[in-house]
LUMMI-469902 format. One record per residue (C-alpha): residue number from 1; x, y, z. Coordinates in nm, 2 decimals, decimal comma. Layout:
BEGIN
- NUM|X|Y|Z
...
// end
This chain:
BEGIN
- 1|-12,44|-5,94|-17,41
- 2|-12,39|-5,54|-17,24
- 3|-12,26|-5,31|-17,37
- 4|-12,16|-5,21|-17,03
- 5|-12,00|-5,53|-16,93
- 6|-11,76|-5,49|-17,26
- 7|-11,90|-5,84|-17,40
- 8|-12,02|-5,70|-17,70
- 9|-11,88|-5,82|-18,03
- 10|-11,86|-5,54|-18,30
- 11|-12,06|-5,69|-18,66
- 12|-11,89|-5,45|-18,82
- 13|-11,51|-5,63|-18,72
- 14|-11,60|-5,95|-18,75
- 15|-11,73|-5,87|-19,13
- 16|-11,41|-5,71|-19,19
- 17|-11,19|-5,94|-19,07
- 18|-11,35|-6,24|-19,24
- 19|-11,64|-6,13|-19,49
- 20|-12,03|-6,05|-19,48
- 21|-12,06|-6,41|-19,59
- 22|-11,85|-6,55|-19,36
- 23|-12,09|-6,44|-19,08
- 24|-12,42|-6,49|-19,27
- 25|-12,30|-6,83|-19,30
- 26|-12,21|-6,91|-18,96
- 27|-12,56|-6,77|-18,86
- 28|-12,72|-7,01|-19,10
- 29|-12,53|-7,33|-18,99
- 30|-12,45|-7,26|-18,60
- 31|-12,87|-7,32|-18,49
- 32|-13,22|-7,32|-18,61
- 33|-13,37|-6,90|-18,64
- 34|-13,49|-6,85|-18,32
- 35|-13,22|-7,03|-18,09
- 36|-12,99|-6,94|-17,87
- 37|-12,61|-6,90|-18,03
- 38|-12,23|-6,79|-17,90
- 39|-12,11|-6,52|-18,15
- 40|-11,72|-6,42|-18,22
- 41|-11,49|-6,39|-18,48
- 42|-11,34|-6,68|-18,32
- 43|-11,64|-6,85|-18,41
- 44|-11,66|-6,73|-18,75
- 45|-11,33|-6,82|-18,85
- 46|-11,40|-7,14|-18,79
- 47|-11,70|-7,18|-18,98
- 48|-11,48|-6,98|-19,29
- 49|-11,22|-7,32|-19,24
- 50|-11,42|-7,56|-19,23
- 51|-11,64|-7,50|-19,52
- 52|-11,63|-7,16|-19,72
- 53|-11,19|-7,26|-19,73
- 54|-11,29|-7,59|-19,85
- 55|-11,56|-7,48|-20,10
- 56|-11,23|-7,22|-20,25
- 57|-10,92|-7,46|-20,26
- 58|-11,21|-7,74|-20,46
- 59|-11,33|-7,37|-20,71
- 60|-10,96|-7,31|-20,68
- 61|-10,83|-7,69|-20,84
- 62|-11,11|-7,71|-21,10
- 63|-11,05|-7,37|-21,23
- 64|-10,63|-7,42|-21,19
- 65|-10,64|-7,76|-21,45
- 66|-10,94|-7,55|-21,67
- 67|-10,71|-7,28|-21,72
- 68|-10,49|-7,57|-21,84
- 69|-10,66|-7,81|-22,04
- 70|-10,84|-7,53|-22,23
- 71|-11,17|-7,69|-22,13
- 72|-11,51|-7,51|-22,21
- 73|-11,79|-7,67|-22,06
- 74|-12,01|-7,51|-22,37
- 75|-11,78|-7,64|-22,63
- 76|-11,64|-7,97|-22,45
- 77|-11,82|-8,32|-22,59
- 78|-12,09|-8,45|-22,39
- 79|-11,91|-8,75|-22,16
- 80|-11,95|-9,13|-22,24
- 81|-11,98|-9,32|-21,99
- 82|-11,91|-9,20|-21,62
- 83|-11,69|-9,37|-21,38
- 84|-11,80|-9,52|-21,06
- 85|-11,67|-9,21|-20,85
- 86|-11,81|-8,95|-21,09
- 87|-12,16|-9,12|-21,08
- 88|-12,14|-9,17|-20,71
- 89|-12,11|-8,77|-20,71
- 90|-12,40|-8,73|-20,91
- 91|-12,61|-8,92|-20,74
- 92|-12,51|-8,73|-20,37
- 93|-12,57|-8,43|-20,56
- 94|-12,95|-8,48|-20,71
- 95|-13,03|-8,58|-20,30
- 96|-12,91|-8,22|-20,21
- 97|-13,11|-8,03|-20,45
- 98|-13,39|-8,25|-20,34
- 99|-13,32|-8,21|-19,97
- 100|-13,19|-7,88|-19,95
- 101|-13,49|-7,78|-20,21
- 102|-13,72|-7,91|-19,94
- 103|-13,54|-7,81|-19,67
- 104|-13,56|-7,47|-19,70
- 105|-13,93|-7,52|-19,86
- 106|-14,01|-7,62|-19,49
- 107|-13,85|-7,39|-19,34
- 108|-13,53|-7,52|-19,21
- 109|-13,21|-7,31|-19,29
- 110|-13,04|-7,41|-19,07
- 111|-13,05|-7,83|-19,18
- 112|-13,06|-7,73|-19,58
- 113|-12,71|-7,51|-19,51
- 114|-12,59|-7,78|-19,32
- 115|-12,66|-8,06|-19,61
- 116|-12,51|-7,83|-19,82
- 117|-12,17|-7,84|-19,57
- 118|-12,13|-8,18|-19,56
- 119|-12,14|-8,24|-19,95
- 120|-11,87|-7,98|-19,99
- 121|-11,69|-8,21|-19,73
- 122|-11,74|-8,51|-19,90
- 123|-11,67|-8,37|-20,28
- 124|-11,31|-8,24|-20,09
- 125|-11,23|-8,49|-19,95
- 126|-11,35|-8,81|-20,12
- 127|-11,42|-8,71|-20,45
- 128|-11,13|-8,44|-20,51
- 129|-10,91|-8,65|-20,32
- 130|-10,93|-8,97|-20,57
- 131|-10,98|-8,80|-20,91
- 132|-10,67|-8,57|-20,87
- 133|-10,44|-8,74|-21,15
- 134|-10,76|-8,77|-21,34
- 135|-10,70|-8,39|-21,40
- 136|-10,30|-8,39|-21,39
- 137|-10,31|-8,67|-21,70
- 138|-10,16|-8,46|-22,00
- 139|-10,35|-8,67|-22,24
- 140|-10,70|-8,57|-22,29
- 141|-10,93|-8,86|-22,23
- 142|-11,27|-8,97|-22,20
- 143|-11,21|-9,03|-21,82
- 144|-11,00|-8,68|-21,76
- 145|-11,37|-8,51|-22,00
- 146|-11,59|-8,66|-21,78
- 147|-11,43|-8,56|-21,48
- 148|-11,43|-8,21|-21,59
- 149|-11,76|-8,21|-21,65
- 150|-11,81|-8,36|-21,32
- 151|-11,67|-8,12|-21,10
- 152|-11,80|-7,86|-21,32
- 153|-12,21|-7,97|-21,30
- 154|-12,12|-7,98|-20,88
- 155|-11,95|-7,60|-20,87
- 156|-12,24|-7,47|-21,08
- 157|-12,51|-7,59|-20,88
- 158|-12,34|-7,52|-20,55
- 159|-12,30|-7,15|-20,69
- 160|-12,71|-7,19|-20,75
- 161|-12,77|-7,37|-20,42
- 162|-12,55|-7,13|-20,27
- 163|-12,75|-6,77|-20,33
- 164|-12,98|-6,77|-20,01
- 165|-12,68|-6,84|-19,79
- 166|-12,38|-6,67|-19,95
- 167|-12,47|-6,46|-20,25
- 168|-12,17|-6,31|-20,25
- 169|-11,94|-6,63|-20,28
- 170|-12,21|-6,74|-20,53
- 171|-12,23|-6,46|-20,73
- 172|-11,86|-6,49|-20,78
- 173|-11,91|-6,88|-20,85
- 174|-12,20|-6,86|-21,14
- 175|-11,98|-6,50|-21,25
- 176|-11,64|-6,75|-21,30
- 177|-11,78|-7,10|-21,43
- 178|-12,12|-7,01|-21,61
- 179|-12,12|-6,62|-21,74
- 180|-11,77|-6,59|-21,87
- 181|-11,86|-6,91|-22,10
- 182|-12,19|-6,86|-22,13
- 183|-12,30|-6,42|-22,24
- 184|-12,67|-6,53|-22,25
- 185|-12,68|-6,72|-21,94
- 186|-12,88|-6,45|-21,68
- 187|-12,68|-6,20|-21,52
- 188|-12,62|-6,28|-21,21
- 189|-12,65|-6,56|-20,96
- 190|-12,97|-6,46|-20,83
- 191|-13,13|-6,45|-21,12
- 192|-13,07|-6,81|-21,24
- 193|-13,32|-7,07|-21,17
- 194|-13,24|-7,26|-20,88
- 195|-13,20|-7,63|-20,94
- 196|-13,37|-7,94|-21,00
- 197|-13,31|-8,28|-20,89
- 198|-13,20|-8,49|-21,19
- 199|-13,39|-8,89|-21,12
- 200|-13,13|-9,01|-21,42
- 201|-12,82|-8,97|-21,14
- 202|-13,02|-9,19|-20,89
- 203|-12,79|-9,49|-20,79
- 204|-12,86|-9,58|-20,46
- 205|-12,67|-9,87|-20,42
- 206|-12,36|-9,68|-20,53
- 207|-12,41|-9,50|-20,25
- 208|-12,49|-9,72|-19,97
- 209|-12,11|-9,86|-20,11
- 210|-11,96|-9,55|-20,07
- 211|-12,05|-9,47|-19,76
- 212|-11,94|-9,79|-19,63
- 213|-11,57|-9,76|-19,79
- 214|-11,56|-9,46|-19,61
- 215|-11,66|-9,57|-19,31
- 216|-11,33|-9,84|-19,35
- 217|-11,07|-9,56|-19,48
- 218|-11,21|-9,33|-19,19
- 219|-11,11|-9,67|-18,95
- 220|-10,76|-9,81|-19,15
- 221|-10,67|-9,43|-19,11
- 222|-10,71|-9,48|-18,74
- 223|-10,56|-9,83|-18,74
- 224|-10,23|-9,68|-18,89
- 225|-10,28|-9,34|-18,67
- 226|-10,28|-9,59|-18,32
- 227|-9,97|-9,76|-18,46
- 228|-9,77|-9,48|-18,58
- 229|-9,75|-9,55|-18,91
- 230|-9,79|-9,24|-19,19
- 231|-9,99|-9,36|-19,51
- 232|-9,75|-9,27|-19,73
- 233|-9,56|-9,59|-19,58
- 234|-9,68|-9,93|-19,75
- 235|-9,82|-10,19|-19,56
- 236|-9,89|-10,61|-19,69
- 237|-10,29|-10,59|-19,57
- 238|-10,62|-10,45|-19,45
- 239|-10,84|-10,69|-19,30
- 240|-11,17|-10,58|-19,27
- 241|-11,44|-10,73|-19,07
- 242|-11,87|-10,59|-19,19
- 243|-12,16|-10,57|-19,00
- 244|-12,31|-10,81|-19,24
- 245|-12,33|-10,98|-19,62
- 246|-12,40|-10,65|-19,74
- 247|-12,20|-10,40|-19,63
- 248|-11,93|-10,72|-19,81
- 249|-12,10|-10,71|-20,08
- 250|-12,06|-10,35|-20,11
- 251|-11,68|-10,28|-20,03
- 252|-11,62|-10,53|-20,29
- 253|-11,75|-10,30|-20,57
- 254|-11,52|-10,00|-20,42
- 255|-11,23|-10,25|-20,28
- 256|-10,95|-10,13|-20,47
- 257|-11,05|-9,78|-20,44
- 258|-11,04|-9,87|-20,03
- 259|-10,73|-10,02|-20,10
- 260|-10,53|-9,74|-20,27
- 261|-10,67|-9,54|-19,99
- 262|-10,48|-9,65|-19,76
- 263|-10,17|-9,72|-19,96
- 264|-10,18|-10,12|-19,84
- 265|-10,14|-10,38|-20,08
- 266|-10,41|-10,65|-20,08
- 267|-10,76|-10,57|-19,88
- 268|-10,91|-10,93|-19,72
- 269|-11,30|-10,97|-19,59
- 270|-11,23|-11,12|-19,23
- 271|-11,59|-11,40|-19,14
- 272|-11,47|-11,23|-18,79
- 273|-11,24|-11,04|-18,64
- 274|-11,00|-11,31|-18,43
- 275|-10,77|-11,32|-18,67
- 276|-10,58|-10,97|-18,52
- 277|-10,75|-10,91|-18,22
- 278|-10,84|-11,10|-17,95
- 279|-11,17|-10,93|-17,65
- 280|-11,15|-10,89|-17,27
- 281|-11,43|-10,92|-17,11
- 282|-11,51|-10,64|-16,85
- 283|-11,82|-10,61|-16,60
- 284|-11,93|-10,26|-16,53
- 285|-11,98|-10,27|-16,19
- 286|-12,15|-9,91|-16,17
- 287|-12,49|-10,03|-16,38
- 288|-12,43|-10,42|-16,16
- 289|-12,44|-10,20|-15,87
- 290|-12,78|-10,04|-15,89
- 291|-12,92|-10,33|-16,03
- 292|-12,78|-10,60|-15,83
- 293|-12,67|-10,37|-15,47
- 294|-12,45|-10,54|-15,22
- 295|-12,47|-10,89|-15,48
- 296|-12,31|-10,71|-15,76
- 297|-11,94|-10,86|-15,65
- 298|-12,15|-11,14|-15,64
- 299|-12,27|-11,11|-16,04
- 300|-11,96|-10,98|-16,13
- 301|-11,79|-11,31|-16,04
- 302|-12,09|-11,50|-16,17
- 303|-12,00|-11,38|-16,51
- 304|-11,60|-11,40|-16,55
- 305|-11,65|-11,79|-16,52
- 306|-11,84|-11,75|-16,82
- 307|-11,65|-11,84|-17,11
- 308|-11,52|-11,55|-17,33
- 309|-11,66|-11,66|-17,63
- 310|-11,99|-11,68|-17,51
- 311|-12,00|-11,34|-17,36
- 312|-11,85|-11,17|-17,65
- 313|-12,06|-11,34|-17,92
- 314|-12,39|-11,30|-17,65
- 315|-12,28|-10,85|-17,59
- 316|-12,26|-10,89|-18,05
- 317|-12,57|-10,99|-18,01
- 318|-12,73|-10,74|-17,82
- 319|-12,89|-11,08|-17,62
- 320|-12,89|-11,11|-17,24
- 321|-12,66|-11,40|-17,06
- 322|-12,77|-11,60|-16,78
- 323|-12,49|-11,65|-16,52
- 324|-12,53|-11,85|-16,28
- 325|-12,84|-11,69|-16,03
- 326|-12,81|-11,42|-16,23
- 327|-12,88|-11,21|-16,61
- 328|-12,63|-10,92|-16,72
- 329|-12,76|-10,76|-16,99
- 330|-12,54|-10,63|-17,32
- 331|-12,48|-10,27|-17,20
- 332|-12,35|-10,42|-16,89
- 333|-12,05|-10,53|-17,00
- 334|-11,77|-10,41|-17,24
- 335|-11,53|-10,60|-17,45
- 336|-11,15|-10,38|-17,43
- 337|-11,03|-10,52|-17,75
- 338|-10,62|-10,61|-17,77
- 339|-10,47|-10,63|-18,07
- 340|-10,30|-10,94|-18,18
- 341|-9,89|-10,91|-18,23
- 342|-9,85|-10,81|-18,63
- 343|-10,15|-10,57|-18,61
- 344|-10,30|-10,24|-18,52
- 345|-10,69|-10,22|-18,52
- 346|-10,95|-10,06|-18,48
- 347|-11,38|-10,13|-18,40
- 348|-11,67|-9,97|-18,41
- 349|-12,01|-10,10|-18,36
- 350|-12,04|-10,37|-18,63
- 351|-11,67|-10,25|-18,78
- 352|-11,33|-10,38|-18,69
- 353|-11,07|-10,27|-18,90
- 354|-10,69|-10,34|-18,90
- 355|-10,38|-10,31|-19,09
- 356|-10,05|-10,50|-19,09
- 357|-9,83|-10,36|-18,88
- 358|-9,47|-10,48|-18,97
- 359|-9,26|-10,38|-19,25
- 360|-9,07|-10,55|-19,48
- 361|-8,77|-10,40|-19,67
- 362|-9,01|-10,34|-20,03
- 363|-9,23|-10,13|-19,83
- 364|-8,98|-10,00|-19,64
- 365|-8,81|-9,88|-20,01
- 366|-9,11|-9,75|-20,17
- 367|-9,20|-9,56|-19,79
- 368|-8,96|-9,32|-19,77
- 369|-8,98|-9,31|-20,21
- 370|-9,30|-9,12|-20,15
- 371|-9,22|-8,96|-19,85
- 372|-8,95|-8,80|-20,08
- 373|-9,13|-8,75|-20,32
- 374|-9,40|-8,56|-20,07
- 375|-9,14|-8,30|-19,99
- 376|-9,02|-8,24|-20,39
- 377|-9,41|-8,12|-20,45
- 378|-9,39|-7,93|-20,17
- 379|-9,08|-7,80|-20,28
- 380|-9,19|-7,74|-20,64
- 381|-9,55|-7,52|-20,48
- 382|-9,27|-7,34|-20,24
- 383|-9,03|-7,23|-20,54
- 384|-9,38|-7,11|-20,66
- 385|-9,35|-7,39|-20,99
- 386|-9,71|-7,41|-21,20
- 387|-9,85|-7,74|-21,20
- 388|-9,72|-7,82|-21,62
- 389|-9,37|-7,70|-21,47
- 390|-9,07|-7,99|-21,60
- 391|-8,74|-7,93|-21,38
- 392|-8,39|-8,16|-21,34
- 393|-8,35|-8,31|-21,04
- 394|-8,05|-8,41|-20,84
- 395|-8,13|-8,62|-20,59
- 396|-7,78|-8,67|-20,30
- 397|-7,82|-8,96|-20,04
- 398|-7,60|-9,17|-19,85
- 399|-7,54|-9,57|-19,97
- 400|-7,79|-9,69|-19,81
- 401|-8,05|-9,49|-20,02
- 402|-7,96|-9,56|-20,36
- 403|-8,12|-9,89|-20,38
- 404|-8,43|-9,67|-20,31
- 405|-8,34|-9,42|-20,62
- 406|-8,25|-9,78|-20,80
- 407|-8,58|-9,92|-20,76
- 408|-8,84|-9,63|-20,74
- 409|-8,60|-9,36|-20,90
- 410|-8,84|-9,36|-21,22
- 411|-9,16|-9,33|-20,97
- 412|-8,97|-9,06|-20,82
- 413|-8,92|-8,86|-21,17
- 414|-9,26|-8,92|-21,33
- 415|-9,52|-8,77|-20,97
- 416|-9,24|-8,46|-20,93
- 417|-9,24|-8,39|-21,32
- 418|-8,84|-8,45|-21,39
- 419|-8,74|-8,56|-21,69
- 420|-8,38|-8,65|-21,56
- 421|-8,29|-8,77|-21,25
- 422|-7,89|-8,80|-21,10
- 423|-7,72|-8,92|-20,88
- 424|-7,52|-8,65|-20,70
- 425|-7,50|-8,30|-20,55
- 426|-7,72|-8,06|-20,73
- 427|-7,55|-7,74|-20,91
- 428|-7,48|-7,45|-20,80
- 429|-7,83|-7,23|-20,81
- 430|-8,06|-7,54|-20,82
- 431|-8,37|-7,50|-20,52
- 432|-8,22|-7,70|-20,27
- 433|-8,40|-7,93|-19,99
- 434|-8,22|-8,16|-19,67
- 435|-8,46|-8,38|-19,51
- 436|-8,40|-8,67|-19,31
- 437|-8,62|-8,98|-19,39
- 438|-8,58|-9,27|-19,13
- 439|-8,21|-9,13|-19,00
- 440|-8,11|-9,10|-19,38
- 441|-7,97|-8,77|-19,48
- 442|-8,13|-8,67|-19,85
- 443|-8,02|-8,34|-20,00
- 444|-8,22|-8,29|-20,29
- 445|-8,24|-8,01|-20,56
- 446|-8,40|-7,93|-20,91
- 447|-8,42|-7,64|-21,15
- 448|-8,70|-7,57|-21,39
- 449|-8,68|-7,73|-21,73
- 450|-8,64|-7,48|-22,06
- 451|-9,01|-7,51|-22,23
- 452|-8,88|-7,63|-22,52
- 453|-8,71|-7,91|-22,35
// end
């Protein structure tokens, strides 16, 4: 950078805009110390959105329900047997503490910080997402208590792991999570002991199973996106072909979680992907030309004579093909997947994942109900309602939408915390929305119910 050329970034302006912790986190995670790196307010802002904001939102989620339920980690009884989701997260936390400690002892803060960032992403996008209903429940039970304890343990541990990287954020988390409930705890996170991994939390089998489940969910979302079908619209089936029997047994362990996350009625593991797609064989002329020169087109023709199934099986197995006098290497052939009618599929590595795309009237009605719930929950937030606030709800819709309300009215009321759902125009003074759901114009509104209701 050169001041005379005007390409110097004033660090104080970036700190004023994003905070010192944001600058520190970007510098730790961008490149290893001593390496060249780009620096700008925009890049620091990306670090805020990619990590700090996600962590803070997760902390706020915990805080909202902890305050609402009066959860005190120093007084709440220890939970009973933890759920699969809780055991997975604690196993990941064990590996995180062990990994970050090792990396810092080897003077590799960049890799250590990236490990923390990866854990927080899993914490937010999988654990909290999958656990929301456990925190929403009005009754207190062992499952809800286990969720509170597990999330608290992770956030408290993160406050100490983050102390060398983001000292101000770590201190804020520590003071509210620890010092506020335990006056005998060290005065500062920077005086607290470094986390120690707990071997009793380790469950590598569950970690491997969750990794498989996350891959299937990611590919399933891609298949939905490819078909232009939003996740709130339920589908009949998810079909999955996995690389090996190990992955199959792993997926079966978390099949229900995958099914719910992708909003499908059933999940089916298939032996091969021929049910939902076929392959077109395409020769890599650039690679064949490099090996065979002017005879490359003869090699392409020889490959085209071979049965498609033979080529597909050989390429998948990573074996060379004999095509006449030519030897064709697997990397010299592209397999182009083509979806069968009624399916949307995505192939990656040894995984092939497909969703059915035919929408029955029942599926369509459920999807409309879910979409209405989504719009109403967004309206609740914009209206400033508290998480626990109850409402009276009205929905005005054309005749074609009435079957949705008749069949899914209880679901809509339950998800939006409506004490009463009436079909008809909202009264004057109600908070309202107007939406077009698959071509049907719907007007809905609510009023906050009195606390005594």
